[in-house]
Biotite code that builds the C-alpha atoms (Angstrom):
import biotite.structure as struc

atoms = struc.array([
    struc.Atom([0.015, 0.035, 0.023], chain_id="A", res_id=1, res_name="MET", atom_name="CA", element="C"),
    struc.Atom([2.882, 2.423, 0.887], chain_id="A", res_id=2, res_name="ASN", atom_name="CA", element="C"),
    struc.Atom([4.551, 1.568, -2.343], chain_id="A", res_id=3, res_name="LYS", atom_name="CA", element="C"),
    struc.Atom([1.348, 2.444, -4.407], chain_id="A", res_id=4, res_name="LYS", atom_name="CA", element="C"),
    struc.Atom([0.961, 5.795, -2.473], chain_id="A", res_id=5, res_name="ILE", atom_name="CA", element="C"),
    struc.Atom([4.703, 6.487, -3.139], chain_id="A", res_id=6, res_name="GLY", atom_name="CA", element="C"),
    struc.Atom([4.453, 5.653, -6.847], chain_id="A", res_id=7, res_name="MET", atom_name="CA", element="C"),
    struc.Atom([1.347, 7.781, -7.188], chain_id="A", res_id=8, res_name="ILE", atom_name="CA", element="C"),
    struc.Atom([3.018, 10.703, -5.395], chain_id="A", res_id=9, res_name="ALA", atom_name="CA", element="C"),
    struc.Atom([6.046, 10.262, -7.740], chain_id="A", res_id=10, res_name="GLY", atom_name="CA", element="C"),
    struc.Atom([4.034, 10.268, -10.767], chain_id="A", res_id=11, res_name="VAL", atom_name="CA", element="C"),
    struc.Atom([2.105, 13.375, -9.675], chain_id="A", res_id=12, res_name="VAL", atom_name="CA", element="C"),
    struc.Atom([5.403, 15.208, -8.902], chain_id="A", res_id=13, res_name="ALA", atom_name="CA", element="C"),
    struc.Atom([6.843, 14.156, -12.196], chain_id="A", res_id=14, res_name="LEU", atom_name="CA", element="C"),
    struc.Atom([3.776, 15.376, -14.113], chain_id="A", res_id=15, res_name="ALA", atom_name="CA", element="C"),
    struc.Atom([4.040, 18.680, -12.283], chain_id="A", res_id=16, res_name="GLY", atom_name="CA", element="C"),
    struc.Atom([7.593, 19.067, -13.349], chain_id="A", res_id=17, res_name="VAL", atom_name="CA", element="C"),
    struc.Atom([6.934, 18.191, -16.959], chain_id="A", res_id=18, res_name="ILE", atom_name="CA", element="C"),
    struc.Atom([3.942, 20.505, -17.139], chain_id="A", res_id=19, res_name="GLY", atom_name="CA", element="C"),
    struc.Atom([5.885, 23.392, -15.747], chain_id="A", res_id=20, res_name="THR", atom_name="CA", element="C"),
    struc.Atom([8.703, 22.910, -18.204], chain_id="A", res_id=21, res_name="GLY", atom_name="CA", element="C"),
    struc.Atom([6.179, 22.747, -21.129], chain_id="A", res_id=22, res_name="VAL", atom_name="CA", element="C"),
    struc.Atom([4.471, 26.019, -19.822], chain_id="A", res_id=23, res_name="TYR", atom_name="CA", element="C"),
    struc.Atom([7.742, 27.828, -19.666], chain_id="A", res_id=24, res_name="HIS", atom_name="CA", element="C"),
    struc.Atom([8.869, 26.613, -22.981], chain_id="A", res_id=25, res_name="ALA", atom_name="CA", element="C"),
    struc.Atom([5.524, 27.814, -24.539], chain_id="A", res_id=26, res_name="GLU", atom_name="CA", element="C"),
    struc.Atom([5.701, 31.135, -22.808], chain_id="A", res_id=27, res_name="ALA", atom_name="CA", element="C"),
    struc.Atom([9.293, 31.672, -24.042], chain_id="A", res_id=28, res_name="ALA", atom_name="CA", element="C"),
    struc.Atom([8.357, 30.869, -27.591], chain_id="A", res_id=29, res_name="SER", atom_name="CA", element="C"),
    struc.Atom([5.439, 33.031, -27.546], chain_id="A", res_id=30, res_name="SER", atom_name="CA", element="C"),
    struc.Atom([7.630, 36.060, -26.697], chain_id="A", res_id=31, res_name="ASN", atom_name="CA", element="C"),
    struc.Atom([9.969, 35.285, -29.441], chain_id="A", res_id=32, res_name="GLU", atom_name="CA", element="C"),
    struc.Atom([10.357, 38.096, -32.027], chain_id="A", res_id=33, res_name="GLY", atom_name="CA", element="C"),
    struc.Atom([9.021, 40.693, -29.681], chain_id="A", res_id=34, res_name="LYS", atom_name="CA", element="C"),
    struc.Atom([11.286, 43.608, -28.722], chain_id="A", res_id=35, res_name="VAL", atom_name="CA", element="C"),
    struc.Atom([11.179, 43.944, -25.008], chain_id="A", res_id=36, res_name="LYS", atom_name="CA", element="C"),
    struc.Atom([12.973, 46.865, -23.492], chain_id="A", res_id=37, res_name="ILE", atom_name="CA", element="C"),
    struc.Atom([13.680, 46.052, -19.852], chain_id="A", res_id=38, res_name="VAL", atom_name="CA", element="C"),
    struc.Atom([14.843, 48.740, -17.533], chain_id="A", res_id=39, res_name="GLU", atom_name="CA", element="C"),
    struc.Atom([17.853, 47.376, -15.766], chain_id="A", res_id=40, res_name="THR", atom_name="CA", element="C"),
    struc.Atom([21.047, 49.247, -15.146], chain_id="A", res_id=41, res_name="GLU", atom_name="CA", element="C"),
    struc.Atom([20.611, 51.378, -18.297], chain_id="A", res_id=42, res_name="ASN", atom_name="CA", element="C"),
    struc.Atom([20.998, 55.040, -18.367], chain_id="A", res_id=43, res_name="LEU", atom_name="CA", element="C"),
    struc.Atom([17.713, 56.851, -18.125], chain_id="A", res_id=44, res_name="THR", atom_name="CA", element="C"),
    struc.Atom([16.624, 59.266, -20.962], chain_id="A", res_id=45, res_name="MET", atom_name="CA", element="C"),
    struc.Atom([17.430, 62.158, -18.622], chain_id="A", res_id=46, res_name="GLU", atom_name="CA", element="C"),
    struc.Atom([20.953, 60.727, -17.929], chain_id="A", res_id=47, res_name="GLU", atom_name="CA", element="C"),
    struc.Atom([21.568, 60.184, -21.562], chain_id="A", res_id=48, res_name="ALA", atom_name="CA", element="C"),
    struc.Atom([20.318, 63.696, -22.449], chain_id="A", res_id=49, res_name="THR", atom_name="CA", element="C"),
    struc.Atom([22.558, 65.205, -19.925], chain_id="A", res_id=50, res_name="LYS", atom_name="CA", element="C"),
    struc.Atom([25.715, 63.173, -21.026], chain_id="A", res_id=51, res_name="LYS", atom_name="CA", element="C"),
    struc.Atom([25.176, 64.072, -24.717], chain_id="A", res_id=52, res_name="LEU", atom_name="CA", element="C"),
    struc.Atom([24.462, 67.669, -24.078], chain_id="A", res_id=53, res_name="GLU", atom_name="CA", element="C"),
    struc.Atom([27.611, 67.990, -22.016], chain_id="A", res_id=54, res_name="GLU", atom_name="CA", element="C"),
    struc.Atom([29.749, 66.125, -24.504], chain_id="A", res_id=55, res_name="GLU", atom_name="CA", element="C"),
    struc.Atom([28.444, 67.822, -27.677], chain_id="A", res_id=56, res_name="TYR", atom_name="CA", element="C"),
    struc.Atom([27.503, 71.190, -26.222], chain_id="A", res_id=57, res_name="ARG", atom_name="CA", element="C"),
    struc.Atom([24.403, 71.395, -28.498], chain_id="A", res_id=58, res_name="GLY", atom_name="CA", element="C"),
    struc.Atom([20.741, 70.898, -28.676], chain_id="A", res_id=59, res_name="THR", atom_name="CA", element="C"),
    struc.Atom([19.336, 67.325, -28.978], chain_id="A", res_id=60, res_name="ILE", atom_name="CA", element="C"),
    struc.Atom([16.791, 67.288, -31.819], chain_id="A", res_id=61, res_name="LYS", atom_name="CA", element="C"),
    struc.Atom([15.766, 63.607, -31.438], chain_id="A", res_id=62, res_name="GLU", atom_name="CA", element="C"),
    struc.Atom([16.609, 60.948, -28.812], chain_id="A", res_id=63, res_name="LEU", atom_name="CA", element="C"),
    struc.Atom([15.371, 57.355, -28.923], chain_id="A", res_id=64, res_name="GLU", atom_name="CA", element="C"),
    struc.Atom([16.019, 54.123, -27.070], chain_id="A", res_id=65, res_name="LEU", atom_name="CA", element="C"),
    struc.Atom([16.441, 51.176, -29.587], chain_id="A", res_id=66, res_name="ASP", atom_name="CA", element="C"),
    struc.Atom([17.474, 47.641, -29.285], chain_id="A", res_id=67, res_name="GLN", atom_name="CA", element="C"),
    struc.Atom([19.902, 45.876, -31.649], chain_id="A", res_id=68, res_name="GLU", atom_name="CA", element="C"),
    struc.Atom([21.292, 42.346, -31.280], chain_id="A", res_id=69, res_name="ASP", atom_name="CA", element="C"),
    struc.Atom([19.835, 42.149, -27.630], chain_id="A", res_id=70, res_name="ASN", atom_name="CA", element="C"),
    struc.Atom([21.723, 45.416, -26.742], chain_id="A", res_id=71, res_name="LYS", atom_name="CA", element="C"),
    struc.Atom([20.224, 48.720, -25.994], chain_id="A", res_id=72, res_name="LEU", atom_name="CA", element="C"),
    struc.Atom([21.376, 51.981, -27.551], chain_id="A", res_id=73, res_name="TYR", atom_name="CA", element="C"),
    struc.Atom([20.264, 55.624, -27.456], chain_id="A", res_id=74, res_name="TYR", atom_name="CA", element="C"),
    struc.Atom([20.244, 57.143, -30.918], chain_id="A", res_id=75, res_name="GLU", atom_name="CA", element="C"),
    struc.Atom([20.405, 60.809, -31.121], chain_id="A", res_id=76, res_name="ALA", atom_name="CA", element="C"),
    struc.Atom([20.437, 63.725, -33.509], chain_id="A", res_id=77, res_name="GLU", atom_name="CA", element="C"),
    struc.Atom([22.215, 66.677, -32.032], chain_id="A", res_id=78, res_name="ILE", atom_name="CA", element="C"),
    struc.Atom([22.531, 70.238, -33.575], chain_id="A", res_id=79, res_name="ILE", atom_name="CA", element="C"),
    struc.Atom([25.843, 71.832, -32.780], chain_id="A", res_id=80, res_name="VAL", atom_name="CA", element="C"),
    struc.Atom([26.340, 75.321, -34.410], chain_id="A", res_id=81, res_name="GLU", atom_name="CA", element="C"),
    struc.Atom([24.017, 74.565, -37.335], chain_id="A", res_id=82, res_name="ASN", atom_name="CA", element="C"),
    struc.Atom([25.564, 71.156, -37.890], chain_id="A", res_id=83, res_name="GLN", atom_name="CA", element="C"),
    struc.Atom([23.766, 67.979, -37.178], chain_id="A", res_id=84, res_name="GLU", atom_name="CA", element="C"),
    struc.Atom([25.436, 64.864, -35.625], chain_id="A", res_id=85, res_name="TYR", atom_name="CA", element="C"),
    struc.Atom([23.893, 61.383, -35.693], chain_id="A", res_id=86, res_name="ASP", atom_name="CA", element="C"),
    struc.Atom([25.063, 59.661, -32.514], chain_id="A", res_id=87, res_name="VAL", atom_name="CA", element="C"),
    struc.Atom([24.649, 56.159, -31.087], chain_id="A", res_id=88, res_name="LYS", atom_name="CA", element="C"),
    struc.Atom([25.305, 55.645, -27.407], chain_id="A", res_id=89, res_name="MET", atom_name="CA", element="C"),
    struc.Atom([25.519, 52.366, -25.370], chain_id="A", res_id=90, res_name="ASP", atom_name="CA", element="C"),
    struc.Atom([22.496, 52.599, -23.110], chain_id="A", res_id=91, res_name="ALA", atom_name="CA", element="C"),
    struc.Atom([24.379, 50.867, -20.261], chain_id="A", res_id=92, res_name="VAL", atom_name="CA", element="C"),
    struc.Atom([27.963, 52.427, -20.445], chain_id="A", res_id=93, res_name="THR", atom_name="CA", element="C"),
    struc.Atom([27.147, 55.815, -21.901], chain_id="A", res_id=94, res_name="GLY", atom_name="CA", element="C"),
    struc.Atom([29.912, 55.258, -24.339], chain_id="A", res_id=95, res_name="GLU", atom_name="CA", element="C"),
    struc.Atom([29.296, 56.832, -27.849], chain_id="A", res_id=96, res_name="VAL", atom_name="CA", element="C"),
    struc.Atom([29.768, 53.847, -30.360], chain_id="A", res_id=97, res_name="VAL", atom_name="CA", element="C"),
    struc.Atom([28.952, 55.669, -33.500], chain_id="A", res_id=98, res_name="TYR", atom_name="CA", element="C"),
    struc.Atom([29.055, 59.358, -34.693], chain_id="A", res_id=99, res_name="GLU", atom_name="CA", element="C"),
    struc.Atom([28.408, 60.859, -38.009], chain_id="A", res_id=100, res_name="GLU", atom_name="CA", element="C"),
    struc.Atom([28.233, 64.444, -39.017], chain_id="A", res_id=101, res_name="ILE", atom_name="CA", element="C"),
    struc.Atom([25.341, 64.941, -41.360], chain_id="A", res_id=102, res_name="ASP", atom_name="CA", element="C"),
    struc.Atom([26.780, 67.237, -44.051], chain_id="A", res_id=103, res_name="ASP", atom_name="CA", element="C"),
    struc.Atom([23.551, 66.976, -46.084], chain_id="A", res_id=104, res_name="ASP", atom_name="CA", element="C"),
    struc.Atom([21.339, 68.434, -43.423], chain_id="A", res_id=105, res_name="ARG", atom_name="CA", element="C"),
    struc.Atom([18.111, 69.186, -45.063], chain_id="A", res_id=106, res_name="ASN", atom_name="CA", element="C"),
    struc.Atom([18.539, 72.616, -46.565], chain_id="A", res_id=107, res_name="GLN", atom_name="CA", element="C"),
    struc.Atom([14.857, 72.934, -47.199], chain_id="A", res_id=108, res_name="GLU", atom_name="CA", element="C"),
    struc.Atom([14.238, 72.475, -43.512], chain_id="A", res_id=109, res_name="ASP", atom_name="CA", element="C"),
    struc.Atom([16.765, 75.263, -42.691], chain_id="A", res_id=110, res_name="LYS", atom_name="CA", element="C"),
    struc.Atom([15.189, 77.535, -45.341], chain_id="A", res_id=111, res_name="ARG", atom_name="CA", element="C"),
    struc.Atom([11.668, 76.864, -44.093], chain_id="A", res_id=112, res_name="GLN", atom_name="CA", element="C"),
    struc.Atom([12.729, 77.456, -40.518], chain_id="A", res_id=113, res_name="ASP", atom_name="CA", element="C"),
    struc.Atom([14.144, 80.995, -41.504], chain_id="A", res_id=114, res_name="THR", atom_name="CA", element="C"),
    struc.Atom([11.127, 81.874, -43.566], chain_id="A", res_id=115, res_name="ILE", atom_name="CA", element="C"),
    struc.Atom([8.662, 80.867, -40.862], chain_id="A", res_id=116, res_name="ALA", atom_name="CA", element="C"),
    struc.Atom([10.663, 82.475, -37.995], chain_id="A", res_id=117, res_name="ASN", atom_name="CA", element="C"),
    struc.Atom([12.952, 85.126, -39.578], chain_id="A", res_id=118, res_name="PRO", atom_name="CA", element="C"),
    struc.Atom([13.895, 86.692, -36.216], chain_id="A", res_id=119, res_name="ASN", atom_name="CA", element="C"),
    struc.Atom([15.163, 83.314, -34.956], chain_id="A", res_id=120, res_name="ASN", atom_name="CA", element="C"),
    struc.Atom([17.819, 82.561, -37.687], chain_id="A", res_id=121, res_name="ASN", atom_name="CA", element="C"),
    struc.Atom([18.143, 78.972, -36.429], chain_id="A", res_id=122, res_name="GLY", atom_name="CA", element="C"),
    struc.Atom([18.739, 80.123, -32.861], chain_id="A", res_id=123, res_name="ASN", atom_name="CA", element="C"),
    struc.Atom([16.962, 78.158, -30.248], chain_id="A", res_id=124, res_name="SER", atom_name="CA", element="C"),
    struc.Atom([18.071, 79.888, -27.226], chain_id="A", res_id=125, res_name="SER", atom_name="CA", element="C"),
    struc.Atom([14.535, 80.617, -25.942], chain_id="A", res_id=126, res_name="ASN", atom_name="CA", element="C"),
    struc.Atom([13.813, 76.942, -25.602], chain_id="A", res_id=127, res_name="LEU", atom_name="CA", element="C"),
    struc.Atom([13.150, 75.175, -22.288], chain_id="A", res_id=128, res_name="ILE", atom_name="CA", element="C"),
    struc.Atom([15.628, 72.492, -21.442], chain_id="A", res_id=129, res_name="ALA", atom_name="CA", element="C"),
    struc.Atom([15.103, 69.001, -22.543], chain_id="A", res_id=130, res_name="GLN", atom_name="CA", element="C"),
    struc.Atom([15.012, 67.849, -18.852], chain_id="A", res_id=131, res_name="GLU", atom_name="CA", element="C"),
    struc.Atom([12.262, 70.346, -18.151], chain_id="A", res_id=132, res_name="GLU", atom_name="CA", element="C"),
    struc.Atom([10.232, 68.918, -21.090], chain_id="A", res_id=133, res_name="ALA", atom_name="CA", element="C"),
    struc.Atom([10.694, 65.490, -19.713], chain_id="A", res_id=134, res_name="ILE", atom_name="CA", element="C"),
    struc.Atom([9.558, 66.618, -16.219], chain_id="A", res_id=135, res_name="GLU", atom_name="CA", element="C"),
    struc.Atom([6.485, 68.282, -17.669], chain_id="A", res_id=136, res_name="ILE", atom_name="CA", element="C"),
    struc.Atom([5.557, 65.101, -19.636], chain_id="A", res_id=137, res_name="ALA", atom_name="CA", element="C"),
    struc.Atom([6.077, 62.946, -16.517], chain_id="A", res_id=138, res_name="LYS", atom_name="CA", element="C"),
    struc.Atom([3.657, 65.176, -14.594], chain_id="A", res_id=139, res_name="GLN", atom_name="CA", element="C"),
    struc.Atom([1.044, 64.300, -17.132], chain_id="A", res_id=140, res_name="GLN", atom_name="CA", element="C"),
    struc.Atom([1.884, 60.551, -17.486], chain_id="A", res_id=141, res_name="PHE", atom_name="CA", element="C"),
    struc.Atom([3.871, 58.404, -15.082], chain_id="A", res_id=142, res_name="ASP", atom_name="CA", element="C"),
    struc.Atom([6.189, 56.412, -17.494], chain_id="A", res_id=143, res_name="GLY", atom_name="CA", element="C"),
    struc.Atom([9.551, 55.937, -18.918], chain_id="A", res_id=144, res_name="LYS", atom_name="CA", element="C"),
    struc.Atom([10.586, 58.218, -21.823], chain_id="A", res_id=145, res_name="VAL", atom_name="CA", element="C"),
    struc.Atom([11.684, 55.987, -24.820], chain_id="A", res_id=146, res_name="VAL", atom_name="CA", element="C"),
    struc.Atom([11.684, 58.674, -27.484], chain_id="A", res_id=147, res_name="GLU", atom_name="CA", element="C"),
    struc.Atom([12.101, 62.327, -27.726], chain_id="A", res_id=148, res_name="MET", atom_name="CA", element="C"),
    struc.Atom([12.375, 64.783, -30.642], chain_id="A", res_id=149, res_name="GLU", atom_name="CA", element="C"),
    struc.Atom([12.628, 68.590, -30.993], chain_id="A", res_id=150, res_name="LEU", atom_name="CA", element="C"),
    struc.Atom([10.789, 69.589, -34.159], chain_id="A", res_id=151, res_name="ASP", atom_name="CA", element="C"),
    struc.Atom([9.910, 72.872, -35.708], chain_id="A", res_id=152, res_name="TYR", atom_name="CA", element="C"),
    struc.Atom([6.144, 72.755, -36.594], chain_id="A", res_id=153, res_name="ASP", atom_name="CA", element="C"),
    struc.Atom([3.759, 75.556, -37.505], chain_id="A", res_id=154, res_name="ASP", atom_name="CA", element="C"),
    struc.Atom([6.150, 78.351, -36.596], chain_id="A", res_id=155, res_name="GLY", atom_name="CA", element="C"),
    struc.Atom([7.160, 77.026, -33.271], chain_id="A", res_id=156, res_name="ARG", atom_name="CA", element="C"),
    struc.Atom([9.528, 74.459, -31.663], chain_id="A", res_id=157, res_name="TYR", atom_name="CA", element="C"),
    struc.Atom([7.817, 71.411, -30.268], chain_id="A", res_id=158, res_name="VAL", atom_name="CA", element="C"),
    struc.Atom([9.115, 68.549, -27.945], chain_id="A", res_id=159, res_name="TYR", atom_name="CA", element="C"),
    struc.Atom([7.469, 65.331, -29.064], chain_id="A", res_id=160, res_name="GLU", atom_name="CA", element="C"),
    struc.Atom([7.908, 62.594, -26.355], chain_id="A", res_id=161, res_name="LEU", atom_name="CA", element="C"),
    struc.Atom([6.834, 59.078, -26.165], chain_id="A", res_id=162, res_name="GLU", atom_name="CA", element="C"),
    struc.Atom([6.407, 57.509, -22.727], chain_id="A", res_id=163, res_name="LEU", atom_name="CA", element="C"),
    struc.Atom([5.748, 53.971, -21.775], chain_id="A", res_id=164, res_name="VAL", atom_name="CA", element="C"),
    struc.Atom([4.317, 52.435, -18.520], chain_id="A", res_id=165, res_name="ASN", atom_name="CA", element="C"),
    struc.Atom([3.400, 48.733, -18.644], chain_id="A", res_id=166, res_name="GLY", atom_name="CA", element="C"),
    struc.Atom([0.693, 48.299, -21.550], chain_id="A", res_id=167, res_name="HIS", atom_name="CA", element="C"),
    struc.Atom([0.078, 52.053, -21.702], chain_id="A", res_id=168, res_name="GLN", atom_name="CA", element="C"),
    struc.Atom([1.833, 54.447, -24.071], chain_id="A", res_id=169, res_name="GLU", atom_name="CA", element="C"),
    struc.Atom([1.585, 58.272, -24.199], chain_id="A", res_id=170, res_name="ALA", atom_name="CA", element="C"),
    struc.Atom([2.502, 60.639, -26.893], chain_id="A", res_id=171, res_name="ASP", atom_name="CA", element="C"),
    struc.Atom([2.951, 64.146, -25.630], chain_id="A", res_id=172, res_name="ILE", atom_name="CA", element="C"),
    struc.Atom([3.698, 67.369, -27.545], chain_id="A", res_id=173, res_name="ASP", atom_name="CA", element="C"),
    struc.Atom([5.103, 70.325, -25.506], chain_id="A", res_id=174, res_name="ILE", atom_name="CA", element="C"),
    struc.Atom([5.625, 73.917, -26.736], chain_id="A", res_id=175, res_name="ASP", atom_name="CA", element="C"),
    struc.Atom([9.378, 74.215, -26.764], chain_id="A", res_id=176, res_name="GLY", atom_name="CA", element="C"),
    struc.Atom([9.426, 77.812, -25.531], chain_id="A", res_id=177, res_name="GLU", atom_name="CA", element="C"),
    struc.Atom([6.391, 78.016, -23.157], chain_id="A", res_id=178, res_name="THR", atom_name="CA", element="C"),
    struc.Atom([6.328, 74.457, -21.846], chain_id="A", res_id=179, res_name="GLY", atom_name="CA", element="C"),
    struc.Atom([2.563, 74.250, -22.493], chain_id="A", res_id=180, res_name="ASN", atom_name="CA", element="C"),
    struc.Atom([1.080, 70.909, -23.398], chain_id="A", res_id=181, res_name="ILE", atom_name="CA", element="C"),
    struc.Atom([-0.098, 71.016, -26.875], chain_id="A", res_id=182, res_name="LEU", atom_name="CA", element="C"),
    struc.Atom([-1.381, 67.434, -27.201], chain_id="A", res_id=183, res_name="SER", atom_name="CA", element="C"),
    struc.Atom([-1.537, 64.333, -25.066], chain_id="A", res_id=184, res_name="LEU", atom_name="CA", element="C"),
    struc.Atom([-2.574, 60.950, -26.347], chain_id="A", res_id=185, res_name="GLU", atom_name="CA", element="C"),
    struc.Atom([-2.613, 57.777, -24.220], chain_id="A", res_id=186, res_name="ILE", atom_name="CA", element="C"),
    struc.Atom([-3.045, 54.275, -25.827], chain_id="A", res_id=187, res_name="ASP", atom_name="CA", element="C"),
    struc.Atom([-3.398, 50.914, -24.224], chain_id="A", res_id=188, res_name="TYR", atom_name="CA", element="C"),
    struc.Atom([-1.408, 48.257, -25.923], chain_id="A", res_id=189, res_name="GLU", atom_name="CA", element="C"),
    struc.Atom([-3.077, 44.807, -25.609], chain_id="A", res_id=190, res_name="ASP", atom_name="CA", element="C"),
    struc.Atom([-0.682, 41.885, -26.120], chain_id="A", res_id=191, res_name="ASP", atom_name="CA", element="C"),
])
């Protein structure tokens, strides 16, 4: 009788172990192909911004967190004295691993900027700091900034931010000079 109970307990335990293994294998395979950006010891968007602004002494036009070959990078477009740099920074170490000077900076964009804002002449000295734009966005939506761009739209500079918190994603546009929220859109991503 004790042997039968022992065998039944052994079979049940073995079935539990096998079932757990199958479940984890299926769960792992169902996540294949999905980019999953996990916040570990990575630099935050604010830290990356500060580091790039100190190193380049310019204005960050766009900053985005991307993943390549299971490694995270910040990709940035930085304007320094009317010259654009494309930069890739390791999101863990903060080391710049790629830099290119964009000699072909869109001349039409420069011309349109001057026409739309003739008193500015490409000078963005009236802008709020990127860190301030991030703080304003985080007051509206509690999430991690994964993308940020400074754009010139309709005669004004606009910070365009994308924040993520779990299954929610927010797109926030902030006036680059006043800090006013121009638009806020929150989406729920259902996996």
